[in-house]
N, C-alpha and C positions, 0 to 999 in steps of 0.2 A: 328467337323464342326457343328455351330450351325443350328437347323432347320430353313427352310426359313420363317416359320411364326413368328420367334421371332423378326422380324424387321418390321418396317413400312416405306418404302421408300417414301411414299407420303406425310409424314408430313413435316411440314416447321420448320426449313430447312431440305432438302430432305438428306435422308439416315440416319437419326437418329434412335437409337434404340428406340423401342417402349416405354422403360421406361423414354425416354428423351422427349417424346412429352409433352412438358411443358405447362400446362394451366395456369400457375401463371402469375403473372405481368410481362411483358416484352415488352418494346417498347411502354409503354402507356397501354397495355392490361392488364385486371383484371381477377383474378381467378374466374371461373365461378363455382357458388354454386347451383345447381338445387334441392338440397336435401329437402329444406323447400316445395317447391311447390309439389315435389313428396309426401312427407309426408302428405300434405294437401289432395291431391287427394285420398290417401289411405284411409285417416279418413274419407272423405267425401262418398267414397264406402262403408266404414264399417258401417256408419250411415244409408245409404239408406237400404242396406241388412238388418240391425237390425229393422228399422221402418217398412219398407214394406215386411211382412211375405212372400207374394205370389206375386211378381210383374208379369207384362205381359210378361213372357218369356216361350216361347211355350211348351217345354217339362218338365219344372220344377216340375209341380204339379204331373206328372205321376212318375218322378224320386223320389219325396217326398213320394209318396205312396208305391212304391216299396221298398224304403229304410225303412220305418215303418214296412213293413213285414218282410224283412231281419233282422231287429233289435229285433224281438221277437214278432211280430204281427201274423205271420204265425203260431205260435203255440196256438193262441187263436181262440176260435170258433167264427164265422163258418169257418175261414179261414184254420184251421186245417184239413179240409175236401175238400177245394178247392184248396190250392197250395202246392208245394213241392219244394225242393231245390236240385239242381243238378249241381255241379260245374264243371262236365265234359261237359256240354253242349256248353262252349265256353272256348276259351284261351286267349280272349282279350277283351277290352272294359268293364272291370269288376273292375276298380279302385274304384269307388264310391260304388259298391256293397260289396266289401271287406271292406271298410271302415264302412259301415252300419252294416255288420254282426259282425265285431271286436270292433268298436268304439261305435256304436248307443246304445247298452245296458248300456254302461258307462256313456256317456255324453249326452245322449237324442237325439232323432231324429231332433227335432227343431233346436237345437245347432248346430248339425252335418250338415244339409242341409244348414244353413244358412253360415257356414265355407266354405263348398264346393263351395257354389255359389261366395261367396267372393274371394276364390281362382281362380276360372274359370275367374273372371273379372280382377284380378290384377297380376295373375302369368305371362301371355303372355308379356305384357309390362314391367314389372320389369325383366323378364329374358332377354328380349331385350336390356334392360338397361344395365344390369350386363354385356352382351357380348360386348356392346359398351364401356363400361368403360374398360374392358379387352384389347380391340383392340386398342383404342386411348389413353389409359393412364390416364383415370381421369374423373372427372365430367364435363359435358358440358350443356349449356342450350338446345341443341338439344334434349337431352334426355327427356325433357318435351314434346317434339312434339311425342314422341314415345306412350305416354300415351293416345294419340287420338285413338290408335289401341285397346284399351282395349274394345271398342264397336264396334261389328260387327255383321254381320247377323248370323253366327253361335252361338254367345253369345246369341243373341235374340232368336235364335232357341232353346237354353237350352241345347246345346250339351257339357255337364259339363265333361265329361270325356275326349273329344277331346280338349276342352279349357285348362283344367289342364295339360293335356299332351304337349300342346304347349309350356306352360311356363316350364315344366321339361325339355323339349327338349333343350330349350335355355339355362337355368341353367347347364344342363349336357354338353352342347357345350362350355360354358365358362370354365368349370372344364378341359374338354378335351384340349382346347387350351393352358391351364397352364400346361397340362402334355405332351404336344407335344415335347417340346425341351428336356425331361428328358428321363426316362428310358421307352423304348417301349414295355417292357414286362408288366410293370404295366399299360402302356396306354391300351394294349390289354385286361387286366383283367378289367380295369376301362369300356371300351366299351361293354364287355360282361354283366357286371351289369347293366349299363345304359340300354342295348337292353333288358335285362329282365324286369326291371320296366317299361320301355315304352311300351313294348309289352303288359304287362298285363293292363296298363292304357288305351291305345288305339293304335291300329296298325298304324293309320295315324301320330301319334306322334312320332313312331320310324321312320317312313319315313321321317319326318321333320328332326329329329336328324340326320339322315343318309346324308340328303343334307346338312346340316350345317357343319357336319364333312368333307364332301367332299370339300366344300368351304374354310374351314380352313386348310385343308392339301394342297390345291393348292397354298396357301401362298397370302400375301397381293398384289402381283405383277404379271407379266407374266414371271417371271424369270424361272419357270419351263419349259417354252416352248422355250427356247433359245438354247438348245442343247438336242440331242436324248438321251444322257446319263440322263440329269436331268428329260426329260419326262419319261423315263423308271423306274426311281426311283418313280418317282410320282405315275405312274401306280401301281407299287408293293405296295406302302403304301395304295393307296386306295382300293386295292383288300383285303389286311389284314384288313383294317379298316371295310369295308363291311362285310366281313366274321365275325368278332367279333361282330358287331352290329346285323347282321341277324341270328346268330346261335341260340340264345335263342327264337326267334319266331319259327324258322323251328322245333325246339326241342318240343316246347309246342304244335304246330299244329300235330305232329306226334304222340303226347300223346292224344290229344283231336281233332281228324281231323273233325271238324264241322264248316262249314261256313254258313252265313245267306243264307236264301232260295232264290233261282233264277231259272229261267226258262231256261234250257239249249237250248231248241228249239227255244229260241228267244234273242240269245247272252246274255244268263244268266240275262234276264229281262232288259236289257240296254236301257235307255232312253237318247237321246243325245242332246246337245245344238246344233241345227242344223241351226242356222240363224245367221247373225252377231249381231242382237239386242239381242238375247238370251245370246250370248258369252258375250257381252258388260255388261249386267245385271248380268251375273255370275261374272266377274270382279269386278263390283261394290259392291258386297256382302262383300268385305274386308272393306267397311266403312258404308254401309246402315244399319239403324236400324228403328225407327219409322217413320221417314219422310225424304226423300231423299234430299229434298231442304235445310233443316237444316244442314244435314251431309256434303252436298257440300260447303255451306257457310263458315262453321267452318273449312273446309280443305284448304280454300284459304290462310290463313297465312302461312301455312305449305308450300306450293307450293311457295308462294313469297319468302321465307327465302332460299329454294333452288335455285330458279332462280337468286336470288340476289349474292348467292356464287358462281354459275356457271359463272355468268356475271364478278364478280371480281376476279376469279380465287382463291377463298378461300374454295374450296370444297375437303375434303380428301376422299379417295375412297378405300375400300377393294376390289380388284380385285376377289379374290377368292370367297368371299361371293356374289359378283355381278353375278359371273357365277352361282352360286347356285340360286339366286333370279330369274334370267332370266329362268332357267331350270323350277322352280316352277310355273312361270307365263305361260310357254308353256304349262305345265301339265294342268294348269286351263282352257285353251283354248281347249284343246283335250280331256279331260276327260269326261266321261259320267256323266249326271245329276243323274241318278238312275242305280244301278247295284247290283246283288245279294240280292235283298231284302233290299237294303239299299238306303236312299234317300240322296239327297243333297251332293252327293259325290264331284262334281266339285266345290262346294262351298268352300271346305275346303282349296283348293290350293291358292286362292286369299290372304287370311289372312296370309298364311305361307310365301308367297313372299312379302307381305308388311312389315311383320316384320323382315324378312331377309334384304330387302331394308333399312329399317330405321336403322338397326344396322350396316349395311356397309358404311354408308357415315357419315362425321362430317362436316356440313356447318359452316362457321364463327367461326372458333375455337378459334380464338384471336380477341377480340374487345375492344375498349376503353370503359370506364366506361358508357358514355351516351348511346352509341349504345348498350352495353351488358345489360342496365336496360331496355331500349326499346324492346329488343328481349324478355327478361324474361316475360315483361308484355303481349306482344302480344301473345306468346305461352302459357302462364299460363291461360290468358282470353280464348283462344281458346279450350283448355284442359278442365278448370274447368267450363267454360260455356256448353260445350258439356255434361259434366257429370250432370250439373243442369237440363239440357234439360231432360236427361234420367230420373232424379228424377221426373220432371212433369209428364211424362209418367206414371211412377211407381205409383204416388200419384192418378192420374185418375183411374188407373185400381184397387184401393182397394175397390170401391164401388161394382164392379163385384164380388170380393172375399166375401165380406160380405153377399151379396145376396146369393151366394152359401151356405156359413155356415149357415144362416137362414134356408135355405130350408133343408138341411141335418140334421139339428137338429130335424126334424119331422120325419125322416125316421126310422122305427123299425129296431133293430139289426138283421142281418140276412137276410135282404131283398135283392132282385135282382133288379137292376136300369138299365133301358134303357137309354142312353143318345142320345140326338137328339139336333137339332138346328134350328133357323129361318135363313133362307138364303135369305138375301134381293135381290131384282133384281139387283140393283146396289150396289156393295160392296164399300163403302166410305172408304177412307184412311185417318187416323188421329188419334190424341189421344183421342177424345171423341167417337170414332168408334171402338175401340179395334182391330185396323189393323196395320200391317206394310207394307213393301215393298212386292209386288207381291201378294197384298190381302190375304197374309196368316194371319189367326186368331190366336191371342196370348191367346186365351181362350178355345182353343180345348181340352185340357187335365183338365181343373178344375173339371169336373164330377168325375174325379178319386180319388179327396179328399173324396169321400165317403166310401172309404176302411178305412183310418185312423179316420175320424171323425164321421162316422155312422155305422162302422163295417158292411158294406153292399158290395155286390158284384156288380163290373161294368166289362163289357167284354173287355175293352181296355187297361189293364194293359200291360206294356211292358213285354213280355215273349217269346221273339224272340230267337230261337234257333241260336247259334254263336254269340249272342250279349248279352244275360241275363242268369243268372243262375236260374231263377224263372220258374217254369212250372206249368201248370194248370192240374188238376186231372180229371179224369171222374167222373161223366158225364158233369161236368161243362165246360170241354175242348169243347164239342159241341156248347156251346154259347158264346166263347172267341176268340178273335184274338190277334195275337202276337203284332201287331201295328194297331191302328185304327183311322179313322177319324169320324167327325161328319157328319151325314147325315140330310137332310131337314125331318122335321117332317111331311111334306105333304106326305111323301113316305109311312106312315103307313096307309094312306086311298086309296092306290092303290095296292091291292093284286097281281094283275098281274104283276106289276113292280118289287115286292119285290123279285120275282124269279130271276130277272136279277142280283141281288146283293148277290147270293148264295155263291160266292167266296170271294168279298170283305167284305161282312158283313153276315155271315152264320147266326149269332144269330138273325137276324130279321124274319127268318122262325118261324111261330108259336108264334110270340112274345107276344101274350096276355096270353098265358098259361106259359111261360118261365119266364116273369118278373113280378114284384109286381108294379114298378111305372115307370113312364117315367118322365124324367128330360130334360125340353127343356132350352136350354139357348140361349143367344141373344135375348131374348123374347121380349124386349121393340122395337125391329125393326120388321115389317111385313114379313112374309115369302112370297116369291114370288109365291108359289104354294098354300098354304092354308090361307094366309094373317094372321089374328088373332083367327081364328077358329081352335079349338082344333079336332083331329081325334075323331071319333064317339067311345063311350064306355070308354072314359077317364073322370074322375072326378077331378076338381081342387082341390088340398089338401093344397097347400102352394102358394102364389102368391107375387112375388117380381118383381121389374122392369126387373132385368136382367134375373133371373131364376124363372122357374115356375115347380111346381111338381104336376103330375097327378096321382091319384090311377088308376089302370087298373081294369076294370070290367070284370072278367075272365068269366063270364056267357053270356057276350053280345055276340051276332051273328048278323052281319050286314045282312040285307035282301038281297036275292038273286037277286032281280031286282033294288037294290040301284044304282042310277047313280054314275059313278066315276067323281072325279073333273075332270074339262075340262083341266088341264095342265098336267095330269098323263103321257100322251105319251111323254112329253118332259122331264120327271124326269131322265130316264135312261141316256140319252145323257149328261144332263147338270151335273150330279153327277160323271159321268165318267171323 
């Protein structure tokens, strides 16, 4: 008896085997060939990644600095006395770390970093396209619409392991679907291997793969729910599938039982999306990048294609994946925003649900030549236009990177740099203001480039236990944080308020003696607390529009009766 997922009853005409879902000329319809536009998209992304070395992607500079250390920089002074490697500190989220350790010395960190960023962009939509082709039997112009979801908040956030893991999960699910009607023992072994690779890459990519497997096992229709016997068989298959997928993760955790830090007294540090507006914003993370208005406008053609297909009853649907997509959407609404020392958890599920939803439907599968041409023009315009819009944002961000490189060129090797920022009173959003949705600054980790380019210490390199294999050695550990944000430079003139940040930024204590330089970014916008005035005891060493480097006078001691800036009392609440 063939596996239920081997047929696609919703194809037209009904109950045709999947291989017979014919996209070729039939009754005036023409074969749909999306390959040229897909290739153009991939080529455009490759050009952008090659041209813009450090695009405004939040975590990317920090990942780059860590990859440079793992590729051999950790053996060079002064880092041989600052950092160490311990692969037992985590069992997941180490895909790019392993690539840096093994491939970085061979192909060079710049090429490796660009390659990983390229994969983080193109793998998720290409994986969804591969799954769509498998389910619906060939190429369709709807697959161009899937490319729209190459750009999302988790990509702009720089979640490289997560993004690459999404693409791997989709490709693995495509292979899983091909194996389902064959040998179940071979399928079990394949799921063990897939579970191992996905766990190492990112634990959320394993969860995505498991959701896809459940949807594919469920079959394209509701046939498994028609009788208790079929439902019992489905449950049995799902139990075996989940066991195979989860077994590698369980074994790796037992071998290295370290999770990211969390506060058990406070629901493991959980922060929730506790209002309808926050939940809506969370769901929109599947599409939001640098400016929500542009993202929404370019989404309209995709919505119109779907509504037209529904109205004309030309929408094919894989019911099993629909169940998986709905489940992921529910998780997006109920998951915490932060948990176990990890941020943006709930942002991961909307893009999963979107990719599954795009792969599960096939609108307007058969069209006359003129309508097919119109469809490809509209979808290609939306997708390539959005990619060009991303390129414009990346181009604007290169001036900031150039200023950072100029400043770092003046830093002596072995120095310790304290990164700070100007925080404007009103945080503008736009390509000229270096911000994207929710006022998140995309330049936050640019100071970490001091590690590869100046061979200088910065306290905010990613070294979180449970997420990275890099660790900080004493005594440098006392002035380092596993994950850090940029605080207002005005805080340095407020000694009383510095004590309030002993947990968030312990490196600020006695900062004059611990650091050699203060690097201030976003310097062309006045700080809401200190304006354009530098803290006392600092000498301007390098001045650029975006970044300013100040040498610290270690002998300076502020007078005991010196008045504090008037806004010091407001710093603690605002920075928190």
